[in-house]
C-alpha positions in Angstrom: 82.0 112.9 66.0 81.4 113.7 69.6 83.2 116.8 70.7 86.2 116.1 73.0 85.9 117.9 76.3 88.0 118.4 79.4 87.2 116.7 82.6 87.7 119.5 85.1 88.6 117.5 88.2 90.5 119.2 91.0 93.5 117.0 91.4 95.0 117.3 94.9 98.6 116.2 94.2 99.5 116.4 97.8 97.6 113.2 98.5 99.4 111.0 96.0 102.9 112.0 94.7 103.3 112.9 91.0 104.5 110.1 88.7 106.9 111.3 86.1 106.5 110.0 82.5 107.5 106.4 82.3 108.0 104.1 79.3 108.8 100.9 81.3 106.1 98.2 80.8 104.5 97.1 84.1 101.9 94.5 84.8 100.6 92.4 87.7 99.7 88.7 87.3 98.4 86.0 89.6 99.3 82.4 89.7 98.0 80.0 92.4 98.3 82.0 95.6 101.1 84.3 94.5 101.2 87.8 92.9 103.9 88.5 90.3 105.0 91.8 88.8 106.5 92.2 85.3 108.5 95.4 85.3 110.9 96.3 82.5 113.2 93.4 81.9 112.4 91.5 85.2 109.9 89.4 87.0 109.3 90.2 90.7 107.4 88.2 93.3 105.3 89.6 96.1 106.8 88.2 99.4 105.6 88.8 102.9 103.4 91.8 103.5 104.0 94.5 100.9 107.6 93.7 99.9 108.6 92.5 96.4 111.8 90.9 95.2 113.3 90.2 91.7 113.4 86.5 90.8 114.0 86.5 87.0 115.6 88.6 84.3 114.4 88.3 80.8 117.4 89.7 79.1 115.1 91.9 77.0 112.6 94.7 77.9 109.0 93.3 78.1 106.5 94.9 75.8 103.5 92.8 77.1 102.9 89.7 79.2 100.3 87.1 80.2 100.0 83.9 82.2 98.6 80.8 80.4 98.3 77.8 82.6 101.6 77.5 84.4 103.5 79.5 81.7 104.6 83.1 81.7 104.6 84.7 78.2 106.8 87.7 77.7 106.6 89.7 74.5 109.9 91.4 73.4 111.4 92.9 70.3 113.0 89.5 69.6 110.0 87.3 70.0 107.8 85.8 72.8 109.8 84.2 75.6 107.8 81.5 77.5 108.8 80.5 81.0 107.7 77.8 83.4 106.4 79.7 86.4 107.4 77.1 88.9 111.0 76.4 87.8 111.4 79.8 86.0 113.1 77.9 83.2 112.8 79.2 79.6 110.7 76.6 77.8 110.7 78.0 74.3 110.6 81.1 72.1 107.7 81.8 69.8 107.9 84.3 66.9 111.7 84.3 67.3 113.5 87.4 66.1 110.1 89.1 65.4 109.1 92.3 67.3 106.0 91.5 69.4 104.0 94.5 70.8 101.0 92.8 72.4 99.6 89.6 73.9 96.1 88.6 75.0 94.3 85.5 76.2 90.9 85.1 74.7 87.6 83.8 76.2 88.4 80.3 74.9 91.9 80.2 76.5 93.9 80.8 73.3 96.8 83.2 73.1 96.9 86.1 70.6 100.1 87.7 69.5 100.2 91.2 67.9 103.5 91.7 66.1 104.8 95.1 65.0 105.2 94.3 61.3 103.7 90.8 60.6 100.1 91.1 61.7 98.1 89.5 64.5 98.0 85.7 65.1 95.9 83.3 67.2 97.1 80.1 68.8 95.5 76.9 67.3 94.7 73.6 69.0 98.1 72.1 68.0 100.0 75.0 69.5 100.8 76.6 66.1 99.6 80.0 65.1 97.5 81.3 62.3 97.3 84.9 61.1 94.0 86.5 61.9 94.6 90.2 60.9 97.3 91.3 58.5 97.9 94.9 59.5 101.4 96.4 59.2 101.7 98.0 62.7 100.0 96.7 65.8 100.6 98.5 69.1 98.3 96.7 71.6 95.6 94.0 71.9 93.0 93.0 74.5 90.5 90.2 74.7 87.1 90.9 76.2 84.9 88.3 78.0 82.2 88.5 75.3 84.6 86.8 72.8 85.6 90.0 71.1 89.2 90.9 70.4 90.4 94.5 70.0 93.6 95.5 68.3 95.0 99.1 68.4 97.1 100.2 65.5 98.2 103.4 63.7 95.3 102.7 61.3 92.6 102.8 63.9 90.9 100.2 66.1 90.0 96.7 64.9 87.4 94.5 66.5 87.4 90.7 65.8 85.0 88.1 67.1 85.6 84.4 67.9 82.1 83.7 66.4 82.1 81.7 63.2 81.8 83.8 60.0 82.4 87.2 61.6 84.4 89.8 59.8 86.7 92.4 61.4 85.2 95.8 62.1 87.4 98.9 61.8 86.9 102.1 63.9 88.8 105.0 62.3 89.0 108.7 62.2 87.3 109.0 58.9 84.3 107.0 60.2 84.9 104.0 58.0 81.6 102.1 57.5 80.0 104.3 60.2 82.4 103.2 63.0 83.9 106.5 64.2 87.0 107.2 66.2 88.6 110.6 66.9 92.1 109.4 66.0 93.7 106.6 64.0 96.6 106.1 66.4 95.6 103.7 69.3 98.2 103.5 72.0 96.5 101.3 74.6 93.3 99.4 75.4 91.5 98.4 78.6 88.5 96.2 79.0 86.3 95.2 81.9 84.2 92.2 83.1 81.2 93.7 81.2 83.3 93.8 78.0 83.2 97.6 77.8 86.3 99.1 76.2 88.5 102.1 76.9 90.6 103.3 73.9 93.7 105.4 74.6 94.9 107.8 71.9 97.5 110.7 71.9 94.9 113.4 72.6 91.7 111.5 73.2 90.2 108.7 75.4 87.1 106.9 74.1 84.7 104.7 76.0 82.9 102.0 74.0 80.0 100.1 75.6 80.0 96.4 74.7 76.7 96.6 72.8 77.7 99.7 70.8 78.8 98.5 67.4 77.8 101.4 65.2 78.2 105.2 65.1 80.4 107.4 67.2 82.1 106.5 70.5 81.9 108.9 73.4 85.2 110.7 73.8 87.0 113.1 76.2 90.4 114.7 75.9 92.1 114.2 79.2 91.5 113.6 82.9 92.4 116.3 85.4 94.9 118.2 83.2 96.4 117.9 79.8 99.7 116.5 81.0 98.1 113.8 83.2 99.0 110.3 81.9 96.8 107.3 82.3 98.7 104.1 83.2 95.8 101.7 83.8 92.0 101.6 83.9 90.3 99.0 86.1 86.6 98.2 86.0 84.9 98.1 89.4 81.4 97.0 90.5 78.4 98.7 88.8 80.6 100.0 86.0 82.6 102.4 88.2 86.2 102.8 87.1 89.5 103.3 88.8 92.1 105.3 86.8 95.8 105.0 87.7 97.3 108.3 86.5 100.4 110.3 86.9 98.4 112.7 89.1 97.1 109.9 91.3 94.3 107.5 91.6 91.0 108.8 90.1 87.7 107.1 90.8 85.2 107.7 88.0 81.6 106.7 88.9 79.3 105.2 86.3 77.1 108.3 86.5 79.9 110.2 84.9 79.6 108.1 81.8 76.0 109.0 81.1 74.6 111.8 79.0 74.0 114.8 81.3 71.8 116.5 78.8 74.6 118.6 77.2 74.1 117.1 73.8 77.6 116.2 72.6 79.1 116.0 76.0 79.9 112.7 77.8 81.8 114.2 80.8 80.7 117.5 82.3 83.0 119.8 84.3 79.9 121.0 86.2 78.5 117.7 87.5 81.2 115.0 87.1 81.5 113.0 90.3 85.1 111.9 89.7 87.1 111.6 93.0 90.8 111.5 93.8 91.6 108.7 96.2 93.8 109.6 99.2 96.4 107.3 100.7 94.0 106.7 103.6 91.2 105.6 101.2 93.4 102.9 99.7 95.1 101.9 103.0 98.5 102.7 101.6 101.3 101.4 103.8 103.3 104.0 105.7 106.6 102.8 104.3 105.3 103.4 100.7 103.4 106.6 101.5 105.7 108.9 99.5 106.1 106.5 96.5 104.0 107.0 93.4 101.6 104.2 92.3 102.6 103.0 88.9 100.1 100.2 88.3 97.1 98.4 89.8 95.1 95.2 89.0 92.0 93.5 90.2 91.8 89.9 91.3 89.2 88.0 93.3 87.4 91.2 94.3 90.6 92.7 95.6 92.6 95.6 94.1 96.3 95.4 94.1 98.5 98.5 94.0 102.1 98.6 93.0 104.9 101.1 93.5 108.5 100.5 92.5 109.2 99.0 95.9 106.0 97.4 97.1 102.7 95.8 96.5 99.6 95.7 98.7 95.9 94.9 98.3 92.6 96.1 99.6 89.0 94.8 99.2 87.2 96.3 96.2 84.3 97.0 98.5 86.5 99.5 100.4 86.6 101.7 97.3 82.9 101.3 96.7 82.2 102.3 100.3 84.4 105.4 99.9 82.3 106.3 96.8 79.0 105.8 98.6 80.2 107.8 101.6 81.2 110.7 99.3 77.9 110.7 97.6 76.0 110.7 100.9 78.2 113.6 102.1 77.5 115.5 98.8 73.8 115.1 99.2 74.0 116.3 102.8 76.0 119.4 101.7 73.3 120.2 99.1 70.6 120.2 101.7 
């Protein structure tokens, strides 16, 4: 097992306010020309400029959400509530009275439902569901573009494929079948356009390249400091990554994910290029300057940032330019 190590990044909290621990589920979705936010038990809509307003209450706390066609799916402890996004009418409830922890939309446009006690099911052509993984507790699920589905449980990480005849692969602490993971409890998962995977665990964060099916997964223990919480990871161009954390927005260049020659190290405190993004770097509106960012999402080469009271967007290239400028400045300083 690769040794967990600390990413020693100097986190300048003065630039971005500290976000206290939160349990409320938050997500940003896009439908037609509008941006929507699922936050707690409500749906909010992005109105003019950076303002948001509440337009629907679910009556239950959301555990997960997705948009499928013109439908909004909300996972709750009492089933999946499905709404029409235009009329906001409740269309139906799937898995009624069953606790649902996760939702995902796969590369073929079918919905996956991860329940807490009744396994993982995939939508069929007739709208019904079939069980695809019968594991007692499922915490989270993501679908990667390469037709792989990942399910995080308290028994490890499961990988399933849409390809015919494929069998589930389990990554676990004991290195089951050679697929190692530092912890069996998977709390959250993030994937990117290249189908790479981030695996969030209580004391570890692992990074799995899409082509890595065997052996150990590179792992580190935390970003910035031990109490820093990771709320979201977004894949940027050239496999750079944007971390939304309780200590601010952290930009992790792809170079930081390569082996620096330290053997079992993936990140190095000596030569990591991770950067904390300032309010100026992300064009944060003045009226939201003192509000913590709790979520971000990428859509059409733009990055959307959300605080409890506002939503704004910037071109992805602005962040890439910030990274290149920093690299150029670093080379100049070395000379």
